C-alpha positions in Angstrom: 0.2 0.0 0.1 1.8 2.9 -1.2 -0.9 5.9 -0.9 0.7 8.5 -2.5 4.2 8.5 -1.3 7.6 7.9 -3.5 9.1 3.8 -3.2 12.4 3.4 -4.9 13.3 0.1 -4.5 16.8 -1.7 -6.0 16.5 -4.7 -8.4 16.4 -8.5 -6.8 14.4 -7.1 -3.1 11.7 -9.5 -1.8 8.8 -8.4 0.8 7.3 -11.1 2.3 3.5 -12.5 2.2 1.2 -9.8 4.4 3.7 -7.8 4.6 2.6 -3.8 4.3 4.6 -0.5 3.0 2.4 2.5 3.8 3.7 5.4 2.0 2.1 8.6 2.7 2.2 11.3 0.6 5.4 13.2 0.9 7.4 10.5 2.2 9.8 7.7 0.6 10.8 4.4 1.2 14.3 3.3 0.0 15.0 0.0 -0.6 18.9 -1.2 -1.8 19.5 -3.8 -4.1 18.6 -7.5 -2.5 17.3 -6.1 0.8 14.6 -9.1 2.0 11.6 -8.1 4.3 9.6 -11.0 5.7 6.4 -12.6 6.3 3.9 -10.0 8.5 6.5 -6.9 8.4 5.0 -3.8 8.9 6.4 -0.4 7.4 5.2 3.0 8.1 7.4 5.8 6.8 7.0 9.3 8.6 9.2 11.3 5.9 11.6 8.9 5.3 12.7 5.4 5.5 15.7 4.0 4.4 17.0 0.5 4.0 20.3 -0.5 2.8 21.5 -3.3 -0.1 21.9 -7.1 0.9 19.7 -6.0 4.7 17.5 -8.6 5.4 14.8 -8.0 7.9 12.6 -11.3 9.4 9.2 -11.6 9.9 6.9 -9.9 12.1 8.9 -7.0 12.0 7.9 -3.2 12.1 9.5 -0.4 11.3 7.8 3.6 11.8 8.3 6.8 10.8 11.5 8.3 10.2 14.4 5.5 10.2 18.0 4.6 8.2 19.4 1.1 8.0 22.8 0.2 6.6 23.9 -2.3 4.6 24.7 -5.8 5.3 22.6 -6.2 8.4 21.1 -9.1 9.7 17.1 -8.5 11.7 15.9 -11.3 13.5 12.6 -11.9 14.1 9.9 -9.3 16.0 12.2 -6.3 15.5 10.6 -2.9 16.4 11.2 0.5 16.1 10.1 4.2 15.7 10.7 8.0 15.8 7.6 8.7 17.5 5.8 7.6 20.5 2.3 8.2 22.2 2.1 11.6 23.9 1.7 10.7 27.4 3.1 14.1 28.8 1.6 16.8 26.6 -1.1 16.9 28.4 -1.0 14.6 31.6 -4.4 14.9 32.9 -5.9 13.8 29.7 -6.1 10.4 28.7 -3.6 9.1 26.0 -5.6 8.9 23.1 -6.9 12.7 23.7 -2.9 13.8 23.9 -1.9 11.9 20.6 -4.5 14.3 18.9 -3.5 17.6 19.9 0.2 16.1 19.9 -0.2 15.6 16.4 -1.4 18.8 15.5 2.1 19.7 15.4 4.1 19.4 12.4 5.7 15.9 12.1 9.3 17.0 12.3 8.7 18.0 15.9 7.3 14.9 16.7 9.5 12.5 15.2 13.2 12.0 16.5 15.0 9.9 13.8 16.5 6.0 14.6 19.6 5.3 12.9 21.2 1.6 12.5 24.6 1.7 11.0 26.3 -1.0 8.2 27.0 -4.2 9.7 24.7 -4.6 12.3 23.0 -8.2 13.8 20.0 -7.2 16.1 18.2 -10.3 17.7 15.4 -11.8 17.9 12.6 -9.2 19.8 14.6 -6.5 19.7 13.3 -2.9 20.5 14.5 0.4 19.6 13.3 3.8 21.0 13.5 6.9 19.3 15.8 9.2 18.3 18.4 6.1 18.7 21.6 5.8 17.2 23.1 2.4 16.6 26.6 2.6 15.2 28.4 0.2 11.8 29.0 -3.1 13.3 27.0 -3.7 16.2 25.3 -6.8 18.0 22.2 -5.9 20.0 21.3 -9.1 21.7 18.0 -10.7 21.9 15.3 -9.8 23.8 17.1 -6.1 24.6 15.2 -2.2 24.3 18.1 0.1 23.5 17.3 3.6 24.6 20.6 5.2 24.1 23.5 5.6 21.7 25.2 2.3 20.9 29.2 3.4 19.5 30.1 0.9 16.4 31.3 -2.5 16.8 29.5 -2.8 20.5 28.0 -5.6 21.6 25.2 -4.6 23.2 21.9 -6.6 25.3 19.9 -5.9 28.2 16.9 -3.7 29.0 17.9 -1.1 29.1 20.4 -1.7 26.5 24.3 -1.6 27.4 27.5 -2.1 26.2 29.2 -5.9 27.4 32.3 -5.6 25.2 33.5 -4.9 21.9 33.1 -6.5 19.0 37.2 -5.2 17.7 38.5 -1.9 18.6 37.2 0.6 16.8 40.5 2.9 16.5 40.1 5.0 13.3 43.6 5.7 12.2 45.5 8.5 10.2 45.1 6.6 6.9 42.7 4.0 5.4 43.8 2.0 2.2 40.5 0.4 0.5 43.3 -3.0 -0.2 43.8 -3.3 3.1 41.1 -5.6 5.0 41.8 -4.0 8.5 40.8 -0.4 7.8 37.3 -2.0 6.0 35.4 -0.7 9.5 36.7 2.4 9.0 35.2 2.9 5.4 32.5 3.9 7.5 29.3 4.6 5.9 28.2 4.5 2.2 30.8 2.4 0.5 30.3 -0.8 -0.8 32.4 -3.7 1.0 30.6 -6.5 -0.8 28.7 -7.3 -3.9 25.0 -7.5 -3.7 24.1 -9.9 -5.9 27.1 -12.5 -4.5 26.3 -15.4 -2.2 26.6 -14.6 1.1 29.4 -15.2 2.3 32.1 -14.1 -1.1 34.8 -12.0 -0.2 35.0 -8.5 -0.2 34.6 -7.1 -4.2 37.2 -4.0 -4.8 36.7 -2.2 -7.9 40.1 -0.6 -9.8 42.1 -1.2 -5.9 39.6 0.6 -4.1 35.6 0.2 -3.0 32.7 2.4 -4.8 31.3 5.0 -2.8 27.5 5.9 -2.9 26.1 9.5 -3.4 27.0 10.5 0.5 29.7 8.6 2.2 31.5 8.4 5.2 35.1 7.7 6.5 36.3 7.6 10.0 40.1 9.0 10.6 41.9 10.3 13.2 41.8 14.3 12.5 42.0 17.0 14.7 41.2 20.6 14.8 43.1 22.0 11.9 43.7 18.8 10.2 43.6 18.2 6.8 42.2 15.0 5.0 43.6 13.9 1.3 41.5 11.7 -0.5 42.6 9.5 -3.5 39.6 8.5 -5.6 38.9 7.4 -9.3 35.8 9.0 -10.5 33.5 7.5 -13.6 32.5 10.8 -14.8 32.8 14.8 -14.6 31.3 15.7 -11.5 32.5 17.6 -8.3 32.9 16.3 -4.5 32.0 18.1 -1.2 32.9 18.0 2.3 31.8 20.1 5.0 31.0 23.6 2.8 33.8 22.5 0.6 33.2 21.6 -2.9 35.9 20.0 -5.7 35.6 19.5 -8.9 36.1 15.9 -10.6 37.3 14.9 -13.7 36.8 11.2 -15.0 40.2 9.2 -14.0 42.2 9.4 -10.7 42.4 12.2 -8.8 43.9 13.3 -5.2 41.9 15.7 -3.4 42.7 18.0 0.2 40.4 19.3 2.2 39.9 20.9 5.7 38.8 18.7 8.3 35.2 18.3 9.7 34.7 15.9 11.7 31.1 14.4 12.8 30.3 11.9 15.2 32.6 8.9 15.9 35.7 10.4 13.8 33.5 10.5 10.9 34.2 12.7 7.9 31.3 13.2 5.4 31.6 13.3 1.9 28.7 14.1 -0.8 30.1 13.0 -4.6 27.9 14.5 -7.6 27.9 13.4 -11.0 27.0 16.2 -13.6 23.9 16.0 -15.1 22.2 13.8 -12.0 20.5 15.8 -10.0 17.5 13.6 -8.6 18.3 12.5 -5.4 16.4 9.1 -6.2 18.4 8.4 -9.1 20.8 5.3 -8.4 24.8 7.1 -9.9 27.7 6.0 -11.1 29.9 4.5 -8.0 33.3 7.1 -7.3 36.1 4.6 -6.4 37.8 5.6 -3.0 41.3 3.6 -2.5 42.9 5.5 0.1 42.2 8.4 2.6 44.8 10.0 4.9 45.2 13.3 7.0 47.6 15.8 7.1 48.6 17.4 10.1 48.1 21.3 10.0 51.5 22.4 9.6 51.9 20.1 6.6 48.6 20.6 4.9 
């Protein structure tokens, strides 16, 4: 059931029996190639829900509101998340249903607290994720957990409320990352394909021209400090631009080396935006920019 919203599905998507997709006017559901959604699932879009390539969501799971899920995630059955909740403190003397109607008159953006789950996460059976939570890349969330706070990348976390019990690996972004080095894969943090979504499960990392193909928006994790620069080695398929923060540089086809002033986001992330020439529609699948290497340059050498 699309209603009047927008659905953008990659090739190979599977939606199981009796699953319902609700996309209101102005809303969008974006699912990458080879996404697998089980039986009796419910997806109700607020403004935007994104499900990354190769992610599987097992039976009887629910996603509501504004949710972003990365590539290659594995969700066991009965998963639940929503970016909003019932209004029980809006006017506490009133019944909850009355409060819901009153609070529902506010703009959706004021009521929604988006949920984000990074690439390569494994979410156990019967897990609930509360509004506003971010689960970092590579996390494992144990069965029956209720996630009420953010979980750092590559954590193993369990319980209600969910707490980190150990690290899956020591997440420590380095000064340099090389796409040919498997040890650096965690730091090609988001928006960078690391496995052929058409390949069999368990296949090895697929590299392109000694690099990893990046989407329109991608994030690298590097140990950069204020005043540092970051040097990026890329191989562009066509003319376009690459942006980092408010810095925009042109790209010509072929290999290039670009230097930007480092602008860090959460968990030492550096966010980039690749824009091919003559492609402005955000829903259009674009030719991938290949990222081969990135390194931090101290302020004195930048």
